[in-house]
KOLPAGU-310156 format. One line per field, with one value per residue (C-alpha): residue number from 1; residue in one letter; x, y, z. Coordinates in nm, 2 decimals. Each point is the difference from the previous one (the first is absolute). Layout:
seq	(NUM/...) $
type	(a/...) $
c1	(X/...) $
c2	(Y/...) $
c3	(Z/...) $
//
This chain:
seq	(1/2/3/4/5/6/7/8/9/10/11/12/13/14/15/16/17/18/19/20/21/22/23/24/25/26/27/28/29/30/31/32/33/34/35/36/37/38/39/40/41/42/43/44/45/46/47/48/49/50/51/52/53/54/55/56/57/58/59/60/61/62/63/64/65/66/67/68/69/70/71/72/73/74/75/76/77/78/79/80/81/82/83/84/85/86/87/88/89/90/91/92/93/94/95/96/97/98/99/100/101/102/103/104/105/106) $
type	(m/t/s/l/r/e/e/q/f/t/e/i/i/l/k/s/e/l/l/t/l/v/s/l/g/q/e/a/w/g/s/s/y/l/l/q/q/r/l/q/s/l/e/d/l/y/p/h/q/l/i/c/f/h/l/e/v/a/a/s/s/p/i/l/s/t/f/n/i/a/y/l/p/s/l/l/v/f/q/s/g/k/l/l/e/q/c/q/a/s/l/p/l/d/v/l/e/l/k/v/k/l/l/i/s/q) $
c1	(2.84/0.36/0.25/0.33/0.34/0.20/0.25/-0.28/-0.16/0.19/0.02/-0.37/-0.12/0.21/-0.10/-0.38/-0.19/-0.32/-0.12/0.18/-0.11/0.24/-0.10/0.27/-0.06/0.05/-0.22/-0.05/-0.20/-0.37/0.01/0.26/-0.22/-0.30/0.19/0.11/-0.36/-0.11/0.27/-0.09/-0.36/0.12/0.22/-0.30/-0.22/0.26/0.18/0.26/-0.01/0.18/0.22/0.04/0.29/0.07/0.34/0.08/0.23/0.20/0.04/0.36/-0.10/0.17/-0.32/-0.16/0.27/0.01/-0.37/0.00/-0.26/-0.08/-0.31/-0.08/-0.19/0.05/-0.09/0.22/-0.15/0.23/-0.04/0.28/0.25/-0.12/-0.15/-0.34/-0.14/0.10/-0.25/-0.06/-0.20/-0.30/-0.22/-0.33/-0.05/-0.23/0.26/0.28/-0.22/-0.07/0.37/0.06/-0.27/0.14/0.35/-0.11/-0.19/0.30) $
c2	(13.68/0.01/0.27/-0.12/0.16/-0.04/-0.22/-0.24/-0.02/-0.29/-0.21/0.02/-0.04/-0.30/-0.18/0.05/-0.29/0.20/0.23/0.32/0.34/0.29/0.36/0.24/0.37/0.30/0.05/0.37/-0.09/-0.06/-0.27/-0.19/0.01/-0.11/-0.30/-0.10/0.01/-0.22/-0.25/0.00/-0.09/-0.28/-0.13/0.00/-0.18/-0.27/-0.09/-0.28/0.03/0.32/0.25/0.37/0.24/0.36/0.13/0.38/0.07/0.30/0.10/-0.14/-0.34/-0.30/-0.19/0.24/-0.07/-0.38/-0.03/0.28/0.20/0.34/0.09/0.01/-0.14/-0.34/-0.35/-0.31/-0.35/-0.29/-0.36/-0.22/0.27/0.03/0.32/-0.09/0.35/0.36/0.29/0.36/0.01/0.21/-0.31/0.00/-0.24/-0.23/-0.04/-0.07/-0.25/-0.18/-0.01/-0.15/-0.26/-0.11/-0.03/-0.19/-0.25/-0.08) $
c3	(0.47/0.10/-0.10/-0.14/-0.02/-0.32/0.16/0.11/-0.35/-0.16/0.31/0.08/-0.35/-0.08/0.32/-0.03/-0.14/0.00/-0.27/0.09/-0.10/0.04/-0.05/-0.09/0.07/0.21/0.30/-0.07/-0.32/0.04/-0.28/0.20/0.31/-0.20/-0.13/0.35/0.11/-0.29/0.07/0.37/-0.10/-0.21/0.27/0.24/-0.26/-0.08/0.33/-0.03/-0.38/-0.06/0.18/-0.08/0.05/-0.06/-0.10/0.01/-0.29/-0.10/-0.36/0.01/0.14/-0.17/0.03/-0.26/-0.25/0.08/-0.09/-0.26/0.18/-0.14/0.20/0.36/0.17/-0.16/0.10/-0.02/0.05/0.09/0.10/0.12/-0.09/-0.36/-0.15/-0.13/-0.08/0.00/-0.05/0.06/0.32/-0.10/-0.04/0.19/0.29/-0.20/-0.28/0.25/0.17/-0.33/-0.07/0.34/-0.04/-0.33/0.14/0.31/-0.21/-0.22) $
//
């Protein structure tokens, strides 16, 4: 999993043809770390089908207001620059994997 800076967010997300999962959070929080580990597992299971990123965000980040995010960590799912799904990131790995499988098969 690759870490992003806010200024890279739009450029990378819009250019990616792959299913792109972006965790938004703060590294100091255990739940954010757990999400990153789950996404890394998915990226390892589905090479060449998805790519995962982590973005450290401050409470004042414009990305939070752009996507109307109230809770961290959160997960954004994109493909070809389009937002497909947005969810609070407390989902277990098996639920995340099921979502990924469904999105890949579409």
